[in-house]
N, C-alpha and C positions, 0 to 999 in steps of 0.2 A: 144571760142564763142559758145553760145547756140543757136542752130537752132530750127525753129518751128517744131512741131511734124511731120507734113507731109513731110518736107524736110528730117528730120532724117530718116523716113521710106524709102524714095527714095534712100538716100545715103547708107542705110543699104542693100537695095536690090542690088544696084550696086556693093557694096563690096562683098556681098555674091556670086554674079554671077561670079566675078573675081576669087574667091577662090574655087568655086564649082569644084569637081572632074569631070573628063571626063565622068564617068558613069552617072552622072545626065544629062549632056548635051546630052547624047545619048538616053534620054527618057526612061530609064529603070524603073523609078518610076511609080507605086509601085511594089516592088518585094516580099512583105510580107503583112500580115493583117494590116489594119489601125484601130486605135481606135478613135471613136468620143466620147469625154467627154462632157456630158450634165450636167449643174449645177442645174438641177431641177429633180424632181421625175419622175419615170415612169408614163406615162399617161398624163404628162403636154404637152402643145403645143410644146415646144422646143423638148421634147423627141419624140413626134409623127413625127415632121419634120425631126429630125435626122435619125430616122429609115427609113423614106421614101427615104431620100437622100442616106443613106447607101446602100439600096437595089439597087439603080441605079448605084452607084459607083462600087458595086460588079459586076453588069451586064457588066459594061464597061471594068473593069480591070481583072475580074475573081479572084480578091483578096477579102477575107472576110473583112467586116467592122463590128467591135464590138462596140456596143453602151454601154458606161459605165455611169451610173447615179451616180452623187455625189452631192446630194441635201444638202441644209442647208446653213446658214450664208450668205444669199443673193448671193450665187454662188461663194463666195470667195475661199473656199477650192478647188473647181473644177478649177477655174482660176489659182490658185497657182500651182496645180498639173501640168497643161499644161505648165505654164511658166517655170517650173523646169524640164520638159521633154527634151529628146534629140531633137535637132533642125534638124530633118531629115524628117519631113512630115508625120510621122506615128502616131502622137498624135495631134488631131485636136479638138479645142474647138468650139462646136456648141452652141452659146450663144445668149444673147439679150442685150438690152440697160442697163439691170441691172448691169452686170459686167463691161461694157465698157463705160458707160456714167453717171450712177447715183451713184454708190457706193462711188466714191471718194468724193462726196458731203455729203454722209450719214455716213461715218466712218472716224474717225481721223487717224486710223492706218489700213493699208491694207497689206496683205502678198504678194501683186503683184502690179506692175505698169501697168495700162491698155494701156499705150503707149510704154514705153521702153521695156517691157517684151514680146511683141507680134509683129508678122507680120500680118497685115490684109490680108485676102484672097479674100473674096467677101461678099457682102450683100446677103441675102437669101430670105427675105420676110418682109412684113409689115402688120400690122393689128390693129384692134380696140378691145375694151373691152365692156362687157355688165354688167349693174347693175342688180343684181338678189337678190331676197328674197325667203324665203321658200313659197311654194304654199299656206300654211296655214297662212301666215303673214297677218296682217290687212292692210299692205301698198299696195295700188293698183297703185301708181304712184310715180314719183320722188317728186312731190309736197307733197304727203303724208309723205314721209320720211323727207323732209325738215321741214314740219310743226311739226312733232313729235319731231324732234331734237331741234327745237326752243322752244318747250313747255317744254322739259325735257333735258336741256343741260348735256352732258356727260353720258346719260343713254343708248342711242343706241350704238351698236358696229358694226364695220366693220372689216372683216378679209382680210388678204392679204398674198400671198406666193411668191411675187416677187416685185421688186421695182416699176414696172409699175402699178401693182395692188395697192400697197401702195400709190403711188403718185396720182393715180386716186381718191382714197378716200380723200387724203389730199387736192387735188384741189377742190373736192366737198365741203369740209369744208370751204375752203378759199373763194370760189366764192359765196357760199350760206350763208356764215356767221353763220355757225352752229358748235357745239361741239359734235363730235362723237368719241367714244373711239376706238383706233386701237388695234387689236388683231393679232399678227404676227404668221405666219405658215412657215414651211420649203418649202412648195410648194402650189400652188393654189388648186390642188385636195384635199389636206388635209383640207384646209379651207372649201371647198365645203362639205366635209363630216360633219363637225361641223354645217354648215349652214343647211344641210338636217336634222341634229339632233336637231336643235333649240338652239344650244349653242351660236350662234351669230345672229345678225339681218340682215346683208346684206354683199354683196361683189361686187366689180367691178372687174371682172375677164376676162381673155382671152376667146374669143368665143369658142375655141375648148374644153375648160373645162366647160364653162357654158351652151352653147347652147344645147348640148345633153340632159342635165338635164331639160332644158326648154321644149324641144320637147317631153320628156318623161313624162311631166306633174308634175315633182317634184319641179321645181323652177319656179318663175314668173319673167319675164324680164320687167324691168321698163324703162330702157333707154340705149342708145348706146353712147360710149365715144368719137367718132370722130364727125366731122361736117357733115358727110354723113352717112345716115342710112345703116344698115347692109343688105346685099342682102339675108341673111338667115332669118332675122327678119324684113321684110319691114314694118310691122305694128307697130313696136316699135319705138317711137320717139327718136331722139338724146337727150342727157341730156340738150344740149343747147336749143333745141326746147321745152323741158319740163319745161323751165323756169330758168335754171341756165345759164344765158347768158355768152358767151365767153368760155364755157367749151369745151376743145379739148385735149384728151390724148390718144395717140396711143402707139404702141410698134414696135420693129423691131428685126429681127434675122440676125446673121452674123457668119462667120467662121473666126477663127484666128489660127495661129500656133506659136510656140515659136520663139522669136527673134533669128535671125541668121540662120533661115532655108534658104537653098540655093534658089536663085531666080528661077532657072528652076523648082524646086520642087513646089514652090509657084504658078508658072505659070501653071504647069500641074494640080495641085489641083484646081486652079481657073477654068480651062477648064472642069474638071470632075464635079465640083459642079454646074457650069453654065448649063451644059447638064442635070444634075440631077434635078435642079430646074424646067426645062422645061419638065421633064419626066412625065409619067402617074401617078406614085405613089405620086409625089409631087403635081400634079394637084388635085388628090383626097383629099390630105391634105388641100390644099388651099381652095378648094370648100367647104369642110366640116367645116373648121375652120372659113370661112368667111374672110380670109386674102388674100393677093395677092403676087405673086412672085416679087422679086426685086433683081437684080444682079448688080455687080459693078466690076471695076478693083480694085486691091489692093490699089492704090493711091486714087481712088475715095472714097473707104471705109474709108481711113484714114482721108480725109477731112470731110466726113459726120460725122464721130465719133467726130471730134473736135468741129463741130458745135452743135451736139447733146449734148455733154458734157457741153457746155456753156449754152444751153437752159435748160437742167435739173437743172443746178446750180441755175439759176434764179428762176425756179419753186420751188425748195426746199427752197431757201432763203425766197421767198415770203410766203411760207407756214409756216415759222417760225420753221423749223425743225433744231434742233441742232445736229451736227455730234456726233455719239456715240463713 
């Protein structure tokens, strides 16, 4: 009999708990350095959050947390690496909806299974994205971009370095009824570099990557991707307010470990990360990034992931994107 994903996770946790050695039950984890694997480049929002959380975990446990960036291929190499790691709690994937909700709808073959190969630990945060153009761009509003795209179909380009950024652009195309060429990057910061250099026309990127460039006067913010305006850019309308009705595209961060990790270890890691999310380093990240903390139990994250996977599937199908 095939059980639902959330029940499989719960059963796996119970089985792992029954098999866990006494050392785990005695709360000795962690006894050595922990590696946080990040599927995006240094400087990305996920990387910044991972480093903030790592500092807190180190303070709590006196064990070093190493952040390893393994960017590229929409996070699949990083997810595969963690899935194949020892199920002992010392290799943790700090990731987003890219690897655990969107990829299975974007790729026909993946080197990992986002449900079977992982144990969910906790949600970490949620946020929105900002549409940006070069400060020297002729486009001063979302309406300007839409009008230009309608006048010259396929001429404008948008970059993306994550599935959230990619789907934000695809949703714009879908809801505004325009044709804008997608240019993929290994990470959003790399796309921003080309946007600053004039190689692409626009991006809809995470706020931690885009807002600093806006505040530095190098990029112009045209719209925000969720239904609520960014606290960092209160004068920037939402893309929905700017005329693309129904537009709403956010992103989330979460932590996972390899399937089979003992339940006491997952519980301890959940406790460490929940404390870290509430700590000063994470608060600085959330305030700077314009995102917000969000924590869950492992089972709550499993249910949330299942719902998000279904949602992303609908968006990707509606956008007419064929799995690669």
